[in-house]
C-alpha positions in Angstrom: 113.1 9.7 -63.4 110.1 8.5 -61.2 109.2 9.9 -57.8 108.9 7.9 -54.8 105.4 7.3 -53.1 105.3 7.5 -49.6 102.4 5.9 -47.8 100.3 8.3 -45.7 99.8 8.3 -42.2 96.6 9.0 -42.2 94.3 6.2 -41.7 96.5 4.8 -39.1 96.7 8.0 -36.9 92.6 8.4 -37.3 92.7 4.7 -36.1 94.7 5.2 -33.5 92.4 8.1 -32.4 89.3 6.3 -32.7 90.9 3.2 -30.3 91.5 6.0 -27.9 87.9 7.5 -28.0 86.4 4.2 -27.7 88.6 3.3 -24.5 87.4 6.7 -22.8 84.2 6.1 -23.6 84.1 2.7 -22.4 86.1 3.6 -19.3 83.9 6.2 -18.3 80.5 4.1 -19.0 82.0 1.7 -16.8 82.4 4.5 -13.9 78.8 5.3 -14.1 77.8 1.9 -14.3 80.1 1.5 -11.0 78.3 4.5 -9.6 74.6 3.1 -10.5 75.4 0.1 -8.5 76.8 1.9 -5.7 73.9 4.0 -5.3 71.5 1.5 -5.8 73.0 -0.8 -2.8 72.9 2.2 -0.7 69.3 2.5 -1.0 68.7 -0.7 -0.6 70.7 -0.9 2.3 68.4 2.3 3.4 65.5 0.6 2.8 66.1 -3.1 4.3 67.3 -1.0 7.2 64.1 0.6 7.7 61.8 -2.1 6.6 63.7 -4.6 9.1 63.6 -2.1 12.2 59.9 -2.2 11.3 59.2 -5.5 11.2 61.4 -6.1 14.2 59.6 -3.9 16.3 56.1 -3.9 15.0 56.0 -7.6 14.6 56.7 -8.3 18.2 53.7 -5.7 19.1 51.5 -7.2 16.8 48.4 -9.3 18.6 44.8 -10.0 18.5 44.3 -7.1 21.0 45.8 -4.6 18.7 42.5 -5.3 16.3 40.0 -5.9 18.9 40.7 -3.4 21.9 40.4 0.6 21.4 42.8 3.0 22.5 43.5 3.1 26.4 45.4 5.3 29.2 49.1 4.1 29.4 49.4 0.8 31.2 46.1 -0.4 30.7 46.8 -2.4 27.6 44.3 -1.6 24.7 44.8 -1.5 20.9 44.3 0.1 17.8 40.7 -0.4 16.7 39.0 2.9 16.9 42.2 4.6 15.1 41.9 1.8 12.4 38.2 1.9 11.7 38.9 5.8 11.7 41.6 5.9 9.1 39.1 3.7 7.2 36.2 5.6 7.3 37.9 9.0 6.6 40.2 7.4 3.6 37.2 5.8 2.3 34.9 8.6 2.4 37.5 10.8 0.8 38.1 8.7 -1.8 34.6 8.4 -2.8 34.1 12.1 -2.6 37.6 12.7 -5.0 37.7 9.7 -7.5 34.6 11.2 -9.2 35.3 14.5 -9.1 38.9 13.2 -10.6 37.4 10.8 -12.9 35.0 13.7 -14.7 37.9 16.3 -14.5 40.6 13.8 -16.4 38.0 12.9 -19.0 37.6 16.8 -19.6 41.0 16.9 -20.1 41.4 14.0 -22.5 38.0 13.8 -24.6 36.6 17.4 -24.3 39.6 20.0 -24.0 41.2 19.8 -26.9 43.8 21.9 -25.7 41.7 25.4 -24.7 42.9 27.6 -22.1 40.8 26.5 -19.6 42.0 22.7 -19.7 45.6 24.3 -19.6 44.6 26.0 -16.4 43.0 22.9 -15.2 45.8 21.1 -15.7 48.1 23.2 -14.3 46.1 23.9 -10.8 45.9 19.7 -10.9 49.7 19.4 -11.3 50.3 21.9 -8.5 48.2 20.4 -6.1 49.7 16.9 -7.1 53.3 18.2 -6.0 51.7 20.3 -3.0 52.8 19.5 0.7 49.8 18.0 2.5 50.3 20.2 5.4 49.0 23.2 2.9 45.8 21.3 2.0 45.2 21.0 5.7 45.6 24.5 6.3 43.4 24.9 3.6 40.7 22.8 4.8 41.2 24.2 8.6 40.2 27.6 7.6 37.5 26.7 5.0 35.8 24.0 7.2 37.0 24.0 10.5 37.2 27.3 11.4 33.5 28.2 10.0 32.1 24.4 12.0 33.3 25.9 15.2 35.2 22.8 15.5 37.5 19.7 14.2 35.5 16.8 12.8 35.8 13.8 10.4 34.3 15.6 7.9 36.7 18.0 7.6 39.5 14.8 7.7 37.7 13.4 4.8 37.6 17.0 2.7 41.4 17.0 3.0 41.6 13.4 1.9 39.6 13.9 -0.9 41.8 16.8 -2.2 44.7 14.6 -2.3 42.9 12.4 -4.0 41.9 14.4 -6.9 44.9 15.0 -8.6 46.1 11.8 -8.3 42.7 10.1 -10.4 42.9 13.1 -12.8 46.4 12.9 -14.2 45.5 9.0 -14.2 42.6 9.3 -15.8 43.9 11.7 -18.5 47.0 9.6 -19.4 44.9 6.5 -19.5 42.3 8.0 -21.9 45.0 9.5 -24.1 46.9 6.1 -24.9 43.7 5.0 -26.3 43.9 5.1 -30.4 41.8 7.6 -32.0 40.5 4.9 -34.3 38.4 3.2 -31.4 36.8 6.6 -31.0 35.9 7.3 -34.7 34.4 3.5 -35.0 31.9 4.1 -32.1 31.2 7.7 -33.6 30.6 6.3 -36.9 28.0 4.2 -35.6 25.9 7.0 -34.8 26.5 6.5 -31.0 26.7 10.1 -29.1 30.1 11.2 -27.5 28.6 10.6 -23.9 27.9 6.8 -24.8 31.2 6.7 -26.4 33.2 7.8 -23.5 31.1 5.9 -20.7 30.4 2.7 -22.5 33.8 2.5 -24.5 36.8 4.6 -23.4 36.0 4.3 -19.5 35.6 0.6 -20.1 39.0 0.2 -22.2 41.1 2.5 -19.8 39.0 0.7 -16.8 42.3 -0.9 -15.3 44.4 2.1 -15.4 41.7 4.6 -13.7 41.0 1.7 -11.0 45.9 1.4 -10.6 45.3 5.7 -10.4 42.3 5.1 -7.6 44.6 2.6 -5.6 47.4 4.8 -5.5 45.6 7.9 -4.5 44.7 5.4 -1.7 47.7 4.2 -0.7 48.8 7.7 -0.6 46.1 9.3 1.5 46.4 5.9 3.9 49.5 7.3 5.6 48.8 11.4 5.5 49.2 13.0 9.0 49.7 16.3 8.5 45.9 17.4 6.9 44.6 15.2 9.6 46.3 17.5 12.4 44.3 20.4 11.5 41.4 18.6 10.2 40.2 15.5 12.2 42.9 16.2 14.8 42.2 12.8 16.5 39.9 10.6 19.6 41.5 8.4 21.8 37.9 7.5 22.6 35.8 5.5 20.3 33.6 7.2 17.9 32.0 7.1 14.8 30.4 10.5 14.6 31.7 12.5 11.3 30.9 15.8 13.3 33.1 15.7 16.1 36.9 14.9 16.3 37.8 11.2 14.9 40.5 8.6 15.6 43.0 7.8 12.7 46.1 5.6 12.6 48.8 8.0 11.4 47.5 10.6 14.1 47.9 8.3 16.8 51.2 6.7 15.8 52.5 10.1 16.0 51.1 10.8 19.5 52.1 7.2 20.7 55.8 7.8 19.5 56.6 10.5 21.2 55.2 9.4 24.7 57.2 8.0 27.3 55.4 4.8 27.8 56.4 1.5 26.5 53.2 0.0 25.9 52.3 3.5 23.6 55.7 3.5 21.8 54.9 -0.5 21.2 51.4 0.1 19.8 53.0 3.1 17.9 54.9 0.5 16.1 52.4 -1.7 15.4 50.2 0.7 13.9 53.3 1.9 11.4 53.6 -2.0 10.5 50.1 -1.9 9.7 50.0 1.1 7.4 53.0 -0.2 5.6 51.9 -3.5 4.8 48.6 -1.8 3.7 49.9 0.5 1.5 52.2 -2.3 0.3 49.2 -4.5 -0.7 47.7 -1.4 -2.6 50.9 -1.1 -4.7 50.8 -4.4 -5.8 47.5 -4.6 -6.6 47.5 -1.3 -8.8 50.6 -2.6 -10.3 49.2 -6.2 -10.8 46.0 -4.8 -12.5 48.8 -2.2 -15.0 50.8 -5.0 -16.1 47.6 -6.8 -16.7 46.2 -4.1 -19.1 
């Protein structure tokens, strides 16, 4: 007598379990996607609200007088010429001081260190400076320069901004140089060129757009810094180009005017905020355009 064979239910059960797991994963993925869309919508709404408020209040206060007249007492009109020039001077000098230092340090980390303990220490300190609150840098410069010099000065503000620029340029330079293939370096060295020529004439040229991008991002960061300038250059409501004395700057002027009870000063604060925002936006667009071309 032959035994009756009963078909196994194992494959069908496994199929149902797989389908249930698939539905569960799809549902979970859809929930996460919806949450991402909601979070993106909230972020965009807040950003558009801030930009809209800035445009409405700042654009109405923008006029030719803002760029041609200096700050004046309340009710006397006036513009933002001296804060704009002071910010350009301090940010420019700070960038000129910090960029070569950051470029050389980033080159050392990418081309000469090879994982040495000193390189690890330098990279660690650079990362700390990159994430440190700017007010701490202002306090450091205050104790190092302002107190020994006996007063606030534009030079102290330039030094504080230079310290902020350095870690940004260091990180960008190191990353851009590390992206270059080793075959490029080997080809140059194989032709008998010394290493310093290989670095300056080949590697720097190949990574130039990325390095310039880092410099532009550093400028965009220091352009709106207020805290370090409060402890260094302090601000000046009068026209002055003397770097040895307190110097006006746009962030400090905005900080002072926005908290005042005078409507004309508050309007100038909105105008200054719009000018800084558009300047930083332009620098970021330029940096991203250079990086995209690269």
